C-alpha positions as MATLAB code, in Angstrom:
seq = 'MTRLISGLSDLAQRYDVILSDIWGVIHNGREHFPEPCAALARWRIERGPVVLISNAPRPASDVIPQLDGLGVPRGTFSAIVTSGDTTRHILQTYGEGPAWRIGPDRDGPLYEGLPLRFAPLDQARLIALTGPDDDEVEGPEDYRERLTLAAARKLPMVCANPDIVVQRGDRLVYCGGALAALYESLGGPVRMAGKPHAPIYAAAIAEAERLLGHTVDRRRILCVGDGVVTDIRGANDHGLDVLFIASGIHGDAAKGPDGALSPAGVAALLDAEGVTANYAMGDLAW';
ca = [
     -27.785    9.290    7.479;
     -24.109    9.549    6.518;
     -22.762   13.077    6.761;
     -20.497   14.150    3.887;
     -17.543   16.152    5.213;
     -14.767   18.149    3.583;
     -11.969   16.943    5.853;
     -10.758   15.822    9.266;
     -10.825   19.414   10.462;
     -14.631   19.124   10.563;
     -14.217   16.493   13.306;
     -11.190   17.849   15.143;
     -13.014   18.571   18.407;
     -15.130   15.428   18.348;
     -12.443   12.723   18.605;
      -9.137   12.064   20.358;
      -7.860    8.979   18.510;
      -7.889    7.796   14.901;
      -7.698    4.143   13.900;
      -6.938    4.356   10.186;
      -6.760    1.761    7.475;
      -3.628    1.870    5.321;
      -4.122    0.419    1.838;
      -6.633    2.526   -0.078;
      -6.469    5.408    2.412;
      -2.799    6.471    2.466;
      -1.391    4.452   -0.452;
      -2.496    2.241   -3.352;
       0.275   -0.335   -3.251;
       2.401    1.588   -5.752;
       2.648    5.090   -4.302;
       1.597    7.041   -1.227;
      -1.128    9.696   -1.194;
       0.447   12.971    0.019;
      -2.737   14.762    1.127;
      -4.121   11.937    3.314;
      -0.681   11.439    4.873;
      -0.465   15.149    5.632;
      -3.964   15.122    7.162;
      -3.084   12.295    9.556;
       0.223   13.933   10.443;
      -1.604   17.149   11.324;
      -4.086   15.183   13.447;
      -1.180   13.688   15.388;
       0.246   17.133   16.079;
      -2.999   18.876   16.967;
      -5.287   16.140   18.351;
      -3.826   12.785   19.358;
      -2.577    9.354   18.302;
      -3.046    7.883   14.839;
      -2.909    4.090   15.011;
      -2.785    2.449   11.603;
      -4.917   -0.699   11.679;
      -4.159   -2.937    8.740;
      -5.140   -6.340    7.401;
      -1.570   -6.848    6.202;
      -0.715  -10.507    6.890;
       2.677   -9.592    8.333;
       3.864   -8.090   11.629;
       3.911   -4.302   11.933;
       7.708   -4.361   12.046;
       7.665   -5.685    8.475;
       5.038   -3.215    7.240;
       6.993   -0.103    8.251;
       9.777   -0.659    5.667;
       7.092   -1.159    3.020;
       5.561    2.203    3.926;
       9.018    3.788    3.815;
       9.478    2.387    0.316;
       6.189    3.928   -0.802;
       7.220    7.321    0.577;
       4.780    7.418    3.513;
       6.310    9.880    6.011;
       6.954    8.418    9.463;
       5.068   11.376   10.943;
       1.855   10.066    9.376;
       1.280    7.564   12.181;
       1.951    6.959   15.863;
       1.845    3.147   15.737;
       0.730    0.233   13.555;
      -1.299   -2.838   14.464;
      -1.722   -5.533   11.821;
      -3.753   -8.634   11.197;
      -0.415  -10.418   11.064;
       0.309   -9.411   14.662;
      -3.001  -10.746   15.932;
      -3.001  -13.840   13.713;
       0.288  -15.021   15.219;
      -1.545  -15.576   18.509;
      -3.972  -17.944   16.773;
      -1.221  -19.821   14.948;
       0.638  -20.398   18.215;
      -2.279  -22.491   19.470;
      -1.636  -25.052   16.717;
       1.928  -25.790   17.803;
       3.927  -27.472   15.040;
       0.857  -28.030   12.872;
       1.777  -29.138   10.284;
       0.193  -26.547    7.994;
      -0.504  -26.340    4.292;
       0.739  -22.852    3.494;
      -0.931  -20.647    0.889;
       0.658  -17.279    0.180;
       3.691  -15.588   -1.356;
       7.208  -15.749    0.060;
       7.014  -12.067    1.058;
       4.600  -13.053    3.841;
       7.241  -15.235    5.493;
       7.741  -12.847    8.451;
       4.295  -13.892    9.719;
       5.738  -17.263   10.723;
       9.131  -16.222   12.063;
       9.720  -17.530   15.581;
       6.654  -19.792   15.568;
       7.011  -23.579   15.944;
       4.727  -24.136   12.947;
       6.080  -26.345   10.178;
       4.705  -26.754    6.669;
       3.588  -29.808    4.745;
       1.657  -30.759    1.583;
      -2.127  -30.606    1.779;
      -2.562  -34.347    2.255;
      -0.355  -34.276    5.373;
      -1.585  -30.995    6.868;
      -3.678  -30.477   10.011;
      -4.532  -26.862    9.158;
      -4.303  -24.274    6.398;
      -2.187  -21.165    6.943;
      -3.408  -18.553    4.443;
      -2.109  -15.075    3.705;
      -3.318  -14.730    0.106;
      -2.880  -16.292   -3.330;
       0.631  -17.547   -4.063;
       0.724  -15.106   -7.006;
      -1.892  -12.405   -6.623;
      -0.954  -10.850   -9.951;
      -2.610  -13.722  -11.808;
      -4.438  -15.957   -9.302;
      -7.856  -15.773   -7.694;
     -10.110  -18.016   -5.599;
     -11.115  -20.285   -8.473;
      -7.494  -21.364   -8.931;
      -7.764  -23.006   -5.492;
     -11.281  -24.472   -5.661;
     -10.233  -28.079   -6.280;
      -7.684  -28.131   -3.467;
      -9.913  -26.254   -1.055;
     -12.739  -28.693   -1.784;
     -10.490  -31.549   -0.671;
      -9.475  -29.634    2.460;
     -13.089  -28.771    3.313;
     -14.049  -32.462    3.077;
     -11.494  -33.097    5.835;
     -12.730  -30.045    7.833;
      -9.195  -28.679    8.064;
      -9.241  -25.414   10.033;
      -8.087  -22.442    7.980;
      -6.310  -19.519    9.665;
      -6.584  -16.521    7.340;
      -4.143  -13.705    8.098;
      -5.728  -11.191    5.694;
      -9.545  -10.911    5.691;
      -9.538   -8.374    2.819;
     -11.283   -9.621   -0.320;
      -9.440   -7.291   -2.716;
      -7.064   -4.347   -2.506;
      -6.157   -1.647   -4.970;
      -2.729   -2.017   -6.533;
      -2.076    0.993   -8.697;
      -5.061    1.199  -11.030;
      -6.263   -2.401  -10.596;
      -7.710   -4.672   -7.920;
      -6.007   -7.885   -6.775;
      -7.387  -10.728   -4.688;
      -6.429  -11.139   -1.022;
      -6.715  -13.952    1.501;
     -10.293  -13.082    2.391;
     -11.456  -14.059   -1.092;
     -10.029  -17.571   -0.691;
     -11.392  -17.800    2.851;
     -14.882  -16.879    1.619;
     -14.715  -19.649   -0.963;
     -13.510  -22.120    1.671;
     -16.386  -21.222    3.990;
     -18.854  -21.687    1.129;
     -17.444  -25.201    0.676;
     -18.080  -25.968    4.355;
     -14.562  -25.366    5.652;
     -13.995  -23.724    9.075;
     -12.157  -20.373    9.044;
     -10.539  -18.346   11.842;
      -9.538  -14.689   11.370;
      -8.213  -11.992   13.699;
      -8.024   -8.987   11.354;
     -10.767   -6.513   10.465;
     -13.715   -6.791   10.982;
     -12.971   -9.218   13.838;
     -12.503   -8.276   17.484;
      -8.819   -9.099   18.215;
      -7.330   -6.414   15.982;
      -9.598   -3.689   17.427;
      -8.736   -4.683   20.978;
      -5.037   -4.521   20.105;
      -5.362   -1.137   18.348;
      -7.300    0.454   21.216;
      -4.788   -0.911   23.725;
      -1.987    0.664   21.673;
      -3.795    4.016   21.576;
      -4.238    3.915   25.349;
      -0.554    3.108   25.776;
       0.325    6.158   23.708;
      -2.111    8.381   25.611;
      -1.120    7.034   29.008;
      -4.753    6.542   30.028;
      -7.942    4.792   28.996;
      -9.891    6.276   26.115;
     -13.635    6.789   25.810;
     -14.669    4.653   22.820;
     -17.013    7.465   21.773;
     -13.872    9.560   21.177;
     -12.331    7.056   18.728;
     -12.770    7.538   14.976;
     -12.127    4.711   12.529;
     -11.145    5.604    8.957;
     -11.305    3.159    6.073;
     -12.363    2.353    2.528;
     -13.374   -1.309    2.904;
     -17.121   -1.671    3.465;
     -16.993   -5.321    4.600;
     -13.864   -4.867    6.739;
     -13.341   -1.269    7.902;
     -16.959   -0.137    8.037;
     -18.434   -3.402    9.302;
     -15.657   -3.706   11.869;
     -16.354   -0.254   13.268;
     -20.090   -0.981   13.363;
     -19.617   -4.328   15.086;
     -17.435   -2.805   17.804;
     -19.475    0.330   18.472;
     -16.994    2.783   16.968;
     -17.694    5.822   14.799;
     -16.347    5.601   11.261;
     -15.353    7.814    8.356;
     -15.863    6.068    5.008;
     -13.257    6.903    2.338;
     -15.401    6.262   -0.675;
     -12.825    6.455   -3.471;
     -10.427    3.691   -2.279;
     -11.300    0.241   -3.604;
     -14.687    1.506   -4.814;
     -13.196    4.021   -7.245;
     -15.855    6.290   -8.736;
     -18.820    4.142   -7.676;
     -20.004    6.726   -5.133;
     -19.557    9.734   -7.396;
     -22.265   11.521   -9.325;
     -22.161   12.672  -12.966;
     -20.378   15.856  -11.889;
     -17.512   13.863  -10.357;
     -18.442   14.899   -6.806;
     -19.236   12.455   -4.022;
     -22.905   11.519   -4.187;
     -24.968   10.890   -1.024;
     -27.018    8.361   -2.987;
     -23.872    6.608   -4.206;
     -22.470    6.392   -0.680;
     -25.782    5.071    0.633;
     -25.937    2.417   -2.087;
     -22.457    1.086   -1.259;
     -23.206    0.918    2.459;
     -26.752   -0.402    2.146;
     -25.578   -3.251   -0.093;
     -23.665   -4.694    2.892;
     -26.105   -3.621    5.603;
     -23.642   -1.229    7.299;
     -23.619    2.452    8.225;
     -21.000    5.195    8.341;
     -21.141    8.356   10.422;
     -19.204   10.339    7.818;
     -17.918   10.005    4.271;
     -15.561   11.771    1.902;
     -13.923   10.855   -1.389;
     -10.270   10.991   -0.348;
      -8.895   11.756    3.092;
      -7.903   15.388    3.610;
      -7.571   17.900    6.415;
];
């Protein structure tokens, strides 16, 4: 049974490390959330490292300026590990490719320093996916015809962002995971390193241990996230406790008529995907 809590202070003596999602927990793509940022900053001061673990399809070094631009204080986190970081290791195994690239220009840092070159679909040996070319207007169906052709050739797809959707301001936009799900349904092979997959958790735990200067008991690690199929499933799959931030991409779905978080609403969201959460709250707070 998921325990509803009022804030991180309820768990302060139970855990030493937090692995926290970014988008939906500390910002919405347009602005940062002051109270969640303050809660993580206080954890860092009083308890231990906060490693942000993100499905951003770019290296951590490129994500930090984005957080600065959204007003996220640097004291919010100790380190960042991204799906982009771990995906680069997969892309290196394909050498020069060539790859059919899907994704906006802003995701270019993912490929910097790699030997990979790009080509049209009919000349490609793999698909390098970060998300729709224009996520303001495009979704998976805009790619169905081309992905059908690629799936017939069994081109491997490397997806750098397993998220299906993220919250941008007051709306949801499609991410790479939505296109990858369509490709898999068409019979295409997909490789991913971000949440909920193992490589990004291994990298995040290794970073936490580097910061601590010693190994960490996995029972003393708390994951925090709003994505049921990424954050919550990832924590479950890797034997880590998890705090579900129910407002995030799910909005008011877990709230009752009084506007408060509803145990039944939380259970319905989790049960729909066959996952469990140790704790839940609406928005992250101390």
